[in-house]
KOLNUNU-612501 format. One record per residue (C-alpha): residue in three letters; z, x, y; residue number from 1. Coordinates in steps of 0.1 Angstrom, whole numbers, plus 2048, in hexadecimal, padded with zeros to 3 digits. Each point is the difference from the previous one (the first is absolute). Example, Ala and Ser with C-alpha at 12.3 -4.5 7.8 and 13.67 -1.06 7.14 Angstrom:
! residues 2
@rest:ALA; pz:84E; px:87B; py:7D3; nr:1
@rest:SER; pz:7F9; px:80E; py:822; nr:2
END
This chain:
! residues 398
@rest:MET; pz:F0B; px:A04; py:6C1; nr:1
@rest:LYS; pz:7FE; px:809; py:824; nr:2
@rest:ILE; pz:7DE; px:7F5; py:80D; nr:3
@rest:ALA; pz:7EF; px:808; py:821; nr:4
@rest:ILE; pz:7E5; px:7E9; py:80E; nr:5
@rest:ILE; pz:7EA; px:80B; py:81D; nr:6
@rest:GLY; pz:7F5; px:7E2; py:814; nr:7
@rest:ALA; pz:812; px:7DE; py:807; nr:8
@rest:GLY; pz:7E0; px:7EB; py:7FE; nr:9
@rest:LEU; pz:7FF; px:7E3; py:7E8; nr:10
@rest:THR; pz:7F7; px:815; py:7E2; nr:11
@rest:GLY; pz:81D; px:818; py:806; nr:12
@rest:LEU; pz:819; px:7E4; py:806; nr:13
@rest:VAL; pz:7F6; px:7ED; py:7E1; nr:14
@rest:ALA; pz:802; px:820; py:7EB; nr:15
@rest:GLY; pz:821; px:808; py:810; nr:16
@rest:TYR; pz:80E; px:7DD; py:7F9; nr:17
@rest:ARG; pz:7F6; px:801; py:7DB; nr:18
@rest:LEU; pz:80E; px:823; py:7FB; nr:19
@rest:SER; pz:820; px:7F8; py:811; nr:20
@rest:GLN; pz:804; px:7E0; py:7EB; nr:21
@rest:LYS; pz:802; px:817; py:7E2; nr:22
@rest:GLY; pz:81D; px:813; py:80F; nr:23
@rest:HIS; pz:7EC; px:81F; py:80C; nr:24
@rest:LEU; pz:809; px:80F; py:822; nr:25
@rest:VAL; pz:7E3; px:7FB; py:817; nr:26
@rest:THR; pz:7F9; px:810; py:821; nr:27
@rest:ILE; pz:7E2; px:7F5; py:814; nr:28
@rest:PHE; pz:7F4; px:817; py:81C; nr:29
@rest:GLU; pz:7EB; px:7F0; py:81B; nr:30
@rest:LYS; pz:7F0; px:814; py:81C; nr:31
@rest:GLY; pz:7FE; px:7E2; py:817; nr:32
@rest:GLY; pz:81C; px:7ED; py:811; nr:33
@rest:ASP; pz:7FD; px:7E1; py:7EB; nr:34
@rest:ILE; pz:7FA; px:7F3; py:7DD; nr:35
@rest:GLY; pz:7E3; px:7EC; py:7F2; nr:36
@rest:GLY; pz:7E2; px:814; py:80C; nr:37
@rest:LEU; pz:7E5; px:7E9; py:80E; nr:38
@rest:MET; pz:814; px:7E3; py:7F2; nr:39
@rest:GLY; pz:81F; px:809; py:814; nr:40
@rest:GLY; pz:7F0; px:7F7; py:821; nr:41
@rest:PHE; pz:811; px:7FD; py:822; nr:42
@rest:THR; pz:815; px:7E7; py:813; nr:43
@rest:ILE; pz:7EE; px:7E4; py:814; nr:44
@rest:GLY; pz:815; px:7E6; py:80F; nr:45
@rest:LYS; pz:81B; px:7F7; py:7E8; nr:46
@rest:THR; pz:7ED; px:809; py:7E1; nr:47
@rest:SER; pz:7EC; px:81C; py:7F0; nr:48
@rest:LEU; pz:7DB; px:806; py:7FF; nr:49
@rest:GLU; pz:7EC; px:818; py:7EB; nr:50
@rest:LYS; pz:7ED; px:81C; py:812; nr:51
@rest:ALA; pz:7E1; px:7F7; py:7EB; nr:52
@rest:TYR; pz:7F7; px:7DC; py:7F5; nr:53
@rest:HIS; pz:811; px:7F5; py:7E0; nr:54
@rest:HIS; pz:7FE; px:7E2; py:7E9; nr:55
@rest:ILE; pz:801; px:7FB; py:7DA; nr:56
@rest:PHE; pz:7EB; px:7EC; py:7E8; nr:57
@rest:THR; pz:80A; px:7E6; py:7E6; nr:58
@rest:THR; pz:7F3; px:819; py:7E6; nr:59
@rest:ASP; pz:819; px:81C; py:80C; nr:60
@rest:SER; pz:817; px:7FC; py:7E2; nr:61
@rest:HIS; pz:813; px:821; py:804; nr:62
@rest:ILE; pz:80D; px:7FA; py:824; nr:63
@rest:ILE; pz:806; px:7DB; py:7F8; nr:64
@rest:ASP; pz:815; px:808; py:7E2; nr:65
@rest:LEU; pz:814; px:81A; py:815; nr:66
@rest:THR; pz:805; px:7E6; py:81B; nr:67
@rest:LYS; pz:80F; px:7E8; py:7E7; nr:68
@rest:GLU; pz:817; px:81C; py:7F2; nr:69
@rest:LEU; pz:80C; px:808; py:823; nr:70
@rest:GLY; pz:807; px:7DC; py:808; nr:71
@rest:LEU; pz:7E8; px:7FE; py:81C; nr:72
@rest:MET; pz:7E8; px:7E5; py:7F4; nr:73
@rest:ASP; pz:80D; px:7E8; py:81B; nr:74
@rest:LYS; pz:7F2; px:817; py:81A; nr:75
@rest:LEU; pz:7DD; px:800; py:7F1; nr:76
@rest:GLU; pz:7E8; px:7E6; py:80E; nr:77
@rest:TRP; pz:7DD; px:7F9; py:7F5; nr:78
@rest:TYR; pz:7E4; px:7F7; py:817; nr:79
@rest:PRO; pz:7DB; px:7F5; py:7FC; nr:80
@rest:GLU; pz:7E6; px:81B; py:807; nr:81
@rest:LYS; pz:7EF; px:7FD; py:821; nr:82
@rest:THR; pz:7E4; px:81A; py:7FF; nr:83
@rest:SER; pz:7E2; px:804; py:817; nr:84
@rest:LEU; pz:7E3; px:819; py:805; nr:85
@rest:TYR; pz:7F3; px:80C; py:821; nr:86
@rest:TYR; pz:7DB; px:808; py:800; nr:87
@rest:ASP; pz:7E6; px:803; py:81B; nr:88
@rest:GLY; pz:815; px:7F0; py:81B; nr:89
@rest:THR; pz:80E; px:7E3; py:7EC; nr:90
@rest:VAL; pz:820; px:7FA; py:7ED; nr:91
@rest:TYR; pz:7F9; px:7ED; py:7DF; nr:92
@rest:PRO; pz:819; px:7F0; py:7E9; nr:93
@rest:PHE; pz:7FF; px:813; py:7DF; nr:94
@rest:MET; pz:818; px:7F0; py:7E7; nr:95
@rest:GLY; pz:7EC; px:7F4; py:7E3; nr:96
@rest:ALA; pz:7DF; px:7F3; py:7F2; nr:97
@rest:VAL; pz:7FA; px:7E6; py:81B; nr:98
@rest:ASP; pz:805; px:819; py:81C; nr:99
@rest:LEU; pz:7E8; px:818; py:7EF; nr:100
@rest:LEU; pz:7E5; px:7E6; py:7FD; nr:101
@rest:LYS; pz:804; px:7F8; py:825; nr:102
@rest:PHE; pz:7FE; px:826; py:809; nr:103
@rest:LYS; pz:7E0; px:801; py:815; nr:104
@rest:PRO; pz:7F9; px:826; py:801; nr:105
@rest:LEU; pz:7F7; px:7FF; py:7DA; nr:106
@rest:SER; pz:7E4; px:7EE; py:7EE; nr:107
@rest:LEU; pz:809; px:7E7; py:7E4; nr:108
@rest:ILE; pz:7F5; px:81A; py:7E5; nr:109
@rest:SER; pz:817; px:81A; py:80F; nr:110
@rest:LYS; pz:81D; px:7E7; py:801; nr:111
@rest:ILE; pz:7FB; px:7F7; py:7DB; nr:112
@rest:ARG; pz:7FE; px:825; py:7F6; nr:113
@rest:LEU; pz:820; px:807; py:814; nr:114
@rest:GLY; pz:812; px:7E3; py:7F0; nr:115
@rest:VAL; pz:7F6; px:809; py:7DD; nr:116
@rest:VAL; pz:80A; px:825; py:805; nr:117
@rest:LYS; pz:822; px:7F5; py:80D; nr:118
@rest:ILE; pz:806; px:7E9; py:7E2; nr:119
@rest:LEU; pz:7F5; px:81B; py:7E8; nr:120
@rest:LEU; pz:818; px:81B; py:80F; nr:121
@rest:GLU; pz:81D; px:7E7; py:801; nr:122
@rest:LYS; pz:7FC; px:7F8; py:7DB; nr:123
@rest:ASP; pz:7F6; px:822; py:7F3; nr:124
@rest:ASN; pz:81F; px:814; py:7F4; nr:125
@rest:ASN; pz:7ED; px:81F; py:7F5; nr:126
@rest:TRP; pz:802; px:816; py:81F; nr:127
@rest:GLU; pz:7F8; px:820; py:7ED; nr:128
@rest:LYS; pz:7DB; px:7F7; py:7FF; nr:129
@rest:TYR; pz:7FF; px:802; py:826; nr:130
@rest:ALA; pz:812; px:821; py:804; nr:131
@rest:ASP; pz:7E1; px:816; py:7FF; nr:132
@rest:GLN; pz:7EB; px:7EA; py:817; nr:133
@rest:LEU; pz:7FE; px:802; py:826; nr:134
@rest:ALA; pz:80D; px:7E1; py:811; nr:135
@rest:TYR; pz:7E4; px:800; py:81B; nr:136
@rest:GLN; pz:7E4; px:803; py:7E6; nr:137
@rest:TRP; pz:80F; px:7E6; py:7E8; nr:138
@rest:MET; pz:805; px:7E6; py:81C; nr:139
@rest:LYS; pz:7DD; px:807; py:80F; nr:140
@rest:LYS; pz:7F1; px:7FB; py:7DD; nr:141
@rest:TRP; pz:812; px:7E0; py:7F6; nr:142
@rest:CYS; pz:805; px:7EF; py:821; nr:143
@rest:GLY; pz:7E0; px:80B; py:811; nr:144
@rest:GLU; pz:7F9; px:816; py:81E; nr:145
@rest:ARG; pz:807; px:7E5; py:81A; nr:146
@rest:ALA; pz:821; px:7F4; py:7F2; nr:147
@rest:TYR; pz:80B; px:824; py:7FB; nr:148
@rest:LYS; pz:7F9; px:809; py:824; nr:149
@rest:VAL; pz:811; px:7E1; py:80E; nr:150
@rest:ILE; pz:81E; px:7FE; py:7E9; nr:151
@rest:TRP; pz:808; px:820; py:7ED; nr:152
@rest:GLU; pz:7F4; px:81D; py:814; nr:153
@rest:PRO; pz:817; px:7F8; py:81E; nr:154
@rest:LEU; pz:81D; px:7FE; py:7E8; nr:155
@rest:LEU; pz:7F9; px:821; py:7EF; nr:156
@rest:LYS; pz:7F9; px:812; py:821; nr:157
@rest:GLY; pz:81F; px:7F1; py:80F; nr:158
@rest:LYS; pz:816; px:80B; py:7E3; nr:159
@rest:PHE; pz:7F1; px:822; py:7F9; nr:160
@rest:HIS; pz:7ED; px:80A; py:81F; nr:161
@rest:GLU; pz:7E5; px:81B; py:7F7; nr:162
@rest:ARG; pz:80D; px:802; py:7DC; nr:163
@rest:TYR; pz:7F5; px:7DC; py:7F9; nr:164
@rest:LYS; pz:7E3; px:80B; py:7EA; nr:165
@rest:ASP; pz:818; px:813; py:7EA; nr:166
@rest:VAL; pz:815; px:7E3; py:7F6; nr:167
@rest:SER; pz:801; px:7F4; py:7DC; nr:168
@rest:MET; pz:7F8; px:7DC; py:7F8; nr:169
@rest:ALA; pz:821; px:7FF; py:7EC; nr:170
@rest:TRP; pz:812; px:7FF; py:821; nr:171
@rest:LEU; pz:7EC; px:7E3; py:80D; nr:172
@rest:TRP; pz:803; px:7EE; py:7DF; nr:173
@rest:ALA; pz:826; px:802; py:803; nr:174
@rest:ARG; pz:801; px:7F1; py:823; nr:175
@rest:ILE; pz:7EB; px:7E3; py:7F6; nr:176
@rest:HIS; pz:80F; px:7FA; py:7DE; nr:177
@rest:THR; pz:824; px:802; py:80B; nr:178
@rest:ARG; pz:7FE; px:7ED; py:821; nr:179
@rest:GLY; pz:7E6; px:7E7; py:7F5; nr:180
@rest:ASN; pz:817; px:7F1; py:7E7; nr:181
@rest:SER; pz:81D; px:7FA; py:818; nr:182
@rest:GLY; pz:7F9; px:7E2; py:818; nr:183
@rest:LYS; pz:81F; px:803; py:816; nr:184
@rest:LEU; pz:811; px:81B; py:814; nr:185
@rest:GLY; pz:825; px:808; py:800; nr:186
@rest:TYR; pz:816; px:80D; py:81B; nr:187
@rest:PHE; pz:826; px:806; py:803; nr:188
@rest:ASN; pz:815; px:7EF; py:81B; nr:189
@rest:GLY; pz:80F; px:81E; py:811; nr:190
@rest:GLY; pz:7E3; px:816; py:7F7; nr:191
@rest:PHE; pz:7FA; px:816; py:7E1; nr:192
@rest:ARG; pz:81C; px:817; py:80A; nr:193
@rest:ILE; pz:819; px:7E8; py:7F1; nr:194
@rest:ILE; pz:7F5; px:80D; py:7DE; nr:195
@rest:ALA; pz:805; px:824; py:80B; nr:196
@rest:ASP; pz:822; px:7F8; py:80F; nr:197
@rest:GLU; pz:80C; px:7EF; py:7E0; nr:198
@rest:LEU; pz:7F4; px:81C; py:7EA; nr:199
@rest:ALA; pz:812; px:819; py:816; nr:200
@rest:ARG; pz:820; px:7EC; py:7FF; nr:201
@rest:ARG; pz:7FF; px:7FF; py:7DA; nr:202
@rest:ILE; pz:7F8; px:825; py:7FD; nr:203
@rest:ARG; pz:81F; px:808; py:815; nr:204
@rest:GLU; pz:815; px:7E7; py:7ED; nr:205
@rest:ASN; pz:7F6; px:813; py:7E1; nr:206
@rest:GLY; pz:80C; px:820; py:80E; nr:207
@rest:GLY; pz:7DF; px:80D; py:80E; nr:208
@rest:ARG; pz:7F9; px:80F; py:822; nr:209
@rest:ILE; pz:7E3; px:7FD; py:819; nr:210
@rest:SER; pz:7FD; px:81D; py:818; nr:211
@rest:LEU; pz:7EA; px:7F8; py:81E; nr:212
@rest:ASN; pz:7EF; px:819; py:817; nr:213
@rest:SER; pz:7FF; px:818; py:7E3; nr:214
@rest:GLU; pz:7DF; px:811; py:7FC; nr:215
@rest:ILE; pz:7FF; px:815; py:7E1; nr:216
@rest:ARG; pz:7E6; px:81C; py:7FD; nr:217
@rest:PHE; pz:7F9; px:811; py:7DF; nr:218
@rest:LYS; pz:7F0; px:822; py:7FB; nr:219
@rest:LYS; pz:803; px:7F6; py:7DB; nr:220
@rest:TYR; pz:80F; px:7E2; py:7F0; nr:221
@rest:ASP; pz:823; px:80C; py:7FF; nr:222
@rest:LEU; pz:81C; px:7EA; py:7F3; nr:223
@rest:ARG; pz:817; px:80F; py:81B; nr:224
@rest:ILE; pz:801; px:7EE; py:821; nr:225
@rest:GLY; pz:817; px:812; py:819; nr:226
@rest:GLN; pz:81F; px:809; py:7ED; nr:227
@rest:GLU; pz:7FC; px:7E3; py:7E7; nr:228
@rest:LYS; pz:7EF; px:804; py:7DE; nr:229
@rest:PHE; pz:7F0; px:7E2; py:7F0; nr:230
@rest:ASP; pz:7F5; px:7F9; py:7DC; nr:231
@rest:LYS; pz:7E1; px:7ED; py:808; nr:232
@rest:LEU; pz:7E9; px:7FD; py:81F; nr:233
@rest:LEU; pz:7E9; px:7E4; py:80A; nr:234
@rest:LEU; pz:7E5; px:804; py:81B; nr:235
@rest:THR; pz:7F2; px:7E1; py:80F; nr:236
@rest:GLY; pz:7EB; px:810; py:81C; nr:237
@rest:PRO; pz:7DA; px:805; py:7FF; nr:238
@rest:SER; pz:7EF; px:814; py:7E4; nr:239
@rest:LYS; pz:7F2; px:821; py:80A; nr:240
@rest:GLU; pz:7E2; px:7FC; py:7EA; nr:241
@rest:VAL; pz:7F5; px:7DF; py:80F; nr:242
@rest:ASP; pz:7EB; px:7FA; py:820; nr:243
@rest:TYR; pz:80F; px:7E8; py:819; nr:244
@rest:LEU; pz:7F5; px:7EE; py:81F; nr:245
@rest:GLY; pz:818; px:7F7; py:81C; nr:246
@rest:ALA; pz:806; px:7DE; py:80F; nr:247
@rest:VAL; pz:805; px:7F4; py:823; nr:248
@rest:CYS; pz:810; px:7DE; py:806; nr:249
@rest:LEU; pz:805; px:7EE; py:820; nr:250
@rest:VAL; pz:81B; px:7E4; py:802; nr:251
@rest:PHE; pz:803; px:7EB; py:81E; nr:252
@rest:THR; pz:810; px:7DF; py:80C; nr:253
@rest:SER; pz:7EF; px:7E7; py:817; nr:254
@rest:LYS; pz:806; px:7DF; py:810; nr:255
@rest:GLN; pz:7DD; px:7F7; py:7F4; nr:256
@rest:SER; pz:7F5; px:7F2; py:7DF; nr:257
@rest:LEU; pz:7DD; px:80E; py:7FA; nr:258
@rest:SER; pz:7F6; px:7F0; py:7DF; nr:259
@rest:LYS; pz:809; px:7E6; py:7E6; nr:260
@rest:TYR; pz:7FC; px:81A; py:7E4; nr:261
@rest:TYR; pz:819; px:81A; py:7F2; nr:262
@rest:TRP; pz:7E8; px:81B; py:7F4; nr:263
@rest:HIS; pz:7DF; px:80A; py:811; nr:264
@rest:ASN; pz:7E9; px:818; py:7EF; nr:265
@rest:ILE; pz:7ED; px:812; py:81C; nr:266
@rest:ASN; pz:7DD; px:805; py:7F1; nr:267
@rest:ASP; pz:7F1; px:815; py:81B; nr:268
@rest:ASN; pz:7FC; px:826; py:7FB; nr:269
@rest:ARG; pz:804; px:805; py:826; nr:270
@rest:SER; pz:823; px:7F1; py:800; nr:271
@rest:PRO; pz:81C; px:81A; py:805; nr:272
@rest:PHE; pz:816; px:7EC; py:7E8; nr:273
@rest:LEU; pz:7FA; px:7F1; py:7DD; nr:274
@rest:ALA; pz:816; px:7E2; py:800; nr:275
@rest:PHE; pz:811; px:7E9; py:819; nr:276
@rest:ILE; pz:81E; px:7EC; py:7F5; nr:277
@rest:GLN; pz:812; px:7E4; py:812; nr:278
@rest:HIS; pz:821; px:804; py:7EE; nr:279
@rest:THR; pz:80F; px:7E1; py:810; nr:280
@rest:ASN; pz:7E5; px:7EB; py:7F0; nr:281
@rest:LEU; pz:811; px:808; py:7DF; nr:282
@rest:VAL; pz:825; px:802; py:80C; nr:283
@rest:ASP; pz:80E; px:7E8; py:81A; nr:284
@rest:LYS; pz:801; px:811; py:823; nr:285
@rest:LYS; pz:823; px:7F2; py:805; nr:286
@rest:GLN; pz:80C; px:81F; py:7EC; nr:287
@rest:TYR; pz:7F2; px:816; py:81C; nr:288
@rest:GLY; pz:80D; px:7EF; py:81F; nr:289
@rest:ASN; pz:7E2; px:7E7; py:801; nr:290
@rest:LYS; pz:7E8; px:81D; py:806; nr:291
@rest:ASN; pz:7E0; px:804; py:7EC; nr:292
@rest:VAL; pz:800; px:820; py:7EB; nr:293
@rest:TYR; pz:7DF; px:813; py:7F8; nr:294
@rest:TYR; pz:7F5; px:81E; py:7EC; nr:295
@rest:MET; pz:7E0; px:815; py:803; nr:296
@rest:GLY; pz:7FA; px:81D; py:7E8; nr:297
@rest:VAL; pz:7E8; px:819; py:7F4; nr:298
@rest:TYR; pz:7FE; px:81E; py:7E8; nr:299
@rest:VAL; pz:7F3; px:821; py:80D; nr:300
@rest:PRO; pz:7FE; px:825; py:7F7; nr:301
@rest:HIS; pz:81C; px:816; py:80B; nr:302
@rest:GLU; pz:7E9; px:811; py:81A; nr:303
@rest:HIS; pz:7F6; px:7DF; py:80F; nr:304
@rest:LYS; pz:804; px:7FB; py:826; nr:305
@rest:ASN; pz:81A; px:7E5; py:7F9; nr:306
@rest:PHE; pz:818; px:81B; py:7F6; nr:307
@rest:VAL; pz:7FB; px:815; py:81F; nr:308
@rest:GLU; pz:7F9; px:7E8; py:81C; nr:309
@rest:LYS; pz:81C; px:7F0; py:815; nr:310
@rest:ASP; pz:80D; px:7DF; py:7F3; nr:311
@rest:SER; pz:7F5; px:7EF; py:821; nr:312
@rest:VAL; pz:7DC; px:80A; py:7FB; nr:313
@rest:ILE; pz:7FF; px:7F2; py:7DC; nr:314
@rest:ILE; pz:811; px:7E0; py:80A; nr:315
@rest:ASN; pz:7E8; px:7FA; py:81D; nr:316
@rest:GLU; pz:7E2; px:806; py:7E9; nr:317
@rest:TRP; pz:80D; px:7E8; py:7E6; nr:318
@rest:PHE; pz:809; px:7E6; py:819; nr:319
@rest:ASP; pz:7DD; px:803; py:810; nr:320
@rest:TYR; pz:7F0; px:7F9; py:7DE; nr:321
@rest:LEU; pz:818; px:7E4; py:7F9; nr:322
@rest:LYS; pz:7F3; px:7EF; py:81F; nr:323
@rest:LYS; pz:7DD; px:7FF; py:7EF; nr:324
@rest:VAL; pz:80F; px:7EF; py:7E2; nr:325
@rest:PHE; pz:815; px:7E8; py:814; nr:326
@rest:PRO; pz:7F2; px:7FC; py:824; nr:327
@rest:ASN; pz:81F; px:7EE; py:80B; nr:328
@rest:PHE; pz:817; px:81D; py:7F8; nr:329
@rest:ASP; pz:814; px:80A; py:81E; nr:330
@rest:LYS; pz:811; px:822; py:802; nr:331
@rest:LYS; pz:818; px:7F3; py:81A; nr:332
@rest:MET; pz:80E; px:7E8; py:7E6; nr:333
@rest:VAL; pz:80B; px:81D; py:7EA; nr:334
@rest:VAL; pz:826; px:804; py:800; nr:335
@rest:ASP; pz:807; px:81E; py:7EA; nr:336
@rest:LYS; pz:7EB; px:819; py:7EC; nr:337
@rest:TRP; pz:806; px:81B; py:7E7; nr:338
@rest:LEU; pz:7E7; px:819; py:7F2; nr:339
@rest:TRP; pz:809; px:80F; py:7DE; nr:340
@rest:LYS; pz:7EE; px:81E; py:7EF; nr:341
@rest:PHE; pz:803; px:809; py:7DC; nr:342
@rest:LYS; pz:7F1; px:821; py:7F3; nr:343
@rest:ASN; pz:7FC; px:7F8; py:7DB; nr:344
@rest:ALA; pz:7FA; px:7DB; py:7FE; nr:345
@rest:GLN; pz:7E2; px:7FB; py:7E8; nr:346
@rest:HIS; pz:7F6; px:816; py:7E3; nr:347
@rest:VAL; pz:7DB; px:805; py:7FA; nr:348
@rest:VAL; pz:7F8; px:7F1; py:7DE; nr:349
@rest:THR; pz:7E1; px:813; py:7F4; nr:350
@rest:ARG; pz:7EE; px:7FD; py:7DF; nr:351
@rest:LYS; pz:811; px:81F; py:7F5; nr:352
@rest:PHE; pz:822; px:7F4; py:80B; nr:353
@rest:LYS; pz:81C; px:80B; py:7E9; nr:354
@rest:ILE; pz:823; px:7F2; py:7FF; nr:355
@rest:GLN; pz:819; px:81C; py:805; nr:356
@rest:ASN; pz:81A; px:805; py:7E5; nr:357
@rest:SER; pz:821; px:7F0; py:806; nr:358
@rest:LYS; pz:811; px:81F; py:7F2; nr:359
@rest:ILE; pz:7F8; px:820; py:813; nr:360
@rest:LYS; pz:819; px:816; py:7EE; nr:361
@rest:THR; pz:81B; px:7FA; py:7E6; nr:362
@rest:ASN; pz:819; px:7F2; py:819; nr:363
@rest:VAL; pz:7E9; px:7F9; py:81E; nr:364
@rest:PHE; pz:7EE; px:7DE; py:803; nr:365
@rest:GLN; pz:7E9; px:7EF; py:81A; nr:366
@rest:ALA; pz:7F7; px:7DC; py:808; nr:367
@rest:ASN; pz:7EA; px:7F5; py:81E; nr:368
@rest:PHE; pz:7E6; px:7E7; py:808; nr:369
@rest:ALA; pz:7E3; px:817; py:7F7; nr:370
@rest:MET; pz:80C; px:7FC; py:7DC; nr:371
@rest:ILE; pz:7FA; px:7DA; py:802; nr:372
@rest:TYR; pz:7DE; px:800; py:7F0; nr:373
@rest:PRO; pz:7E9; px:7ED; py:800; nr:374
@rest:GLU; pz:814; px:7E8; py:816; nr:375
@rest:ASP; pz:803; px:806; py:825; nr:376
@rest:ARG; pz:821; px:809; py:80F; nr:377
@rest:GLY; pz:819; px:7E5; py:807; nr:378
@rest:THR; pz:825; px:7F6; py:7FD; nr:379
@rest:ASN; pz:7FB; px:7F0; py:7DE; nr:380
@rest:PHE; pz:7F2; px:820; py:7F1; nr:381
@rest:ALA; pz:81A; px:815; py:812; nr:382
@rest:VAL; pz:81A; px:7ED; py:7ED; nr:383
@rest:ARG; pz:7ED; px:805; py:7E0; nr:384
@rest:GLU; pz:7FE; px:826; py:805; nr:385
@rest:GLY; pz:825; px:802; py:809; nr:386
@rest:GLU; pz:809; px:7EE; py:7E0; nr:387
@rest:LYS; pz:7E8; px:815; py:7EB; nr:388
@rest:VAL; pz:80C; px:822; py:80C; nr:389
@rest:ALA; pz:824; px:7F6; py:7FD; nr:390
@rest:LYS; pz:7FA; px:7F9; py:7DB; nr:391
@rest:MET; pz:7F0; px:822; py:7FC; nr:392
@rest:ILE; pz:81D; px:812; py:810; nr:393
@rest:LEU; pz:819; px:7EC; py:7EA; nr:394
@rest:SER; pz:7EC; px:807; py:7E1; nr:395
@rest:GLY; pz:817; px:814; py:7E8; nr:396
@rest:HIS; pz:81E; px:7FC; py:817; nr:397
@rest:GLU; pz:80D; px:7DD; py:7F7; nr:398
END
């Protein structure tokens, strides 16, 4: 078969690899100038860095199995989690039961309730019972008003902005259940793009093609692209029937080390960003010319000011707030900075959320992160969806 794939993100590359392995002629059309999507990243020093923060968990079996198959396990390093939480002017360690017990903003009863809920959701495999419940109501009921306001409301608002009260508890169950059972974080020496590069190399080796800077627009899902007719078509872009929020991510390097933690949840509804990540507290800064690498990110509606204001205005606002979190932060110590904006970065998982069919028409298929339900998007599930849709396309043709 001749198969066209629209989008050279991880899902499209995995599907293309599997299809080309079976001898089918694969052409991947990518509207951008590079492969890998968010995983592809950009060059920093002598290595590659993702435009948005990436790591994997020990429970991410799909991407780990693919890494083994591609012969890249020697590039995967595992690191201990170093998580903190910023609340009311203070950065608190937040890595386990002991840190929770020492967390001053909550009473002992609130801490116990939080701990019990976390254990419950980590052990409970039945996500369906949470699908029709609202996350904010469920957490408020079982964790208590105070714990909800301090811990969960800032997360939900940061992730879903004004849509946070529409979010299904199934989404929050998945975040806690999947990540809570991990313990360590994984990162690839050379960045995540080494996976994209190896997949692309194998696709080409199998006779496939990857066409960059090729934006394909459909009036209808036609199997003819230009002068070429295909037997099957796979779309990996956003679903038309799903509501999305955009994301804004600031990456910067600095001579300063601001924290001893890797991940910082910013639990303040007045903050212009949801999370602050000191990437070089996970990965050695020697990979980046001995400079500290940081991320700040937030999810916002498409009409939000972050999508219309000048980059310099956004960066200054975020740096000003960062000064509140870390009073010793010095803008003059910043070396480089990049602001990335993504239009469709987070699907809104409501109680009535429906997974779109993988098969749109007889010979037209789709696969994207909005179909990863109830789990949240991530590289592990992007691999899973690529594998799954490739099997569907191959069904009856092997």
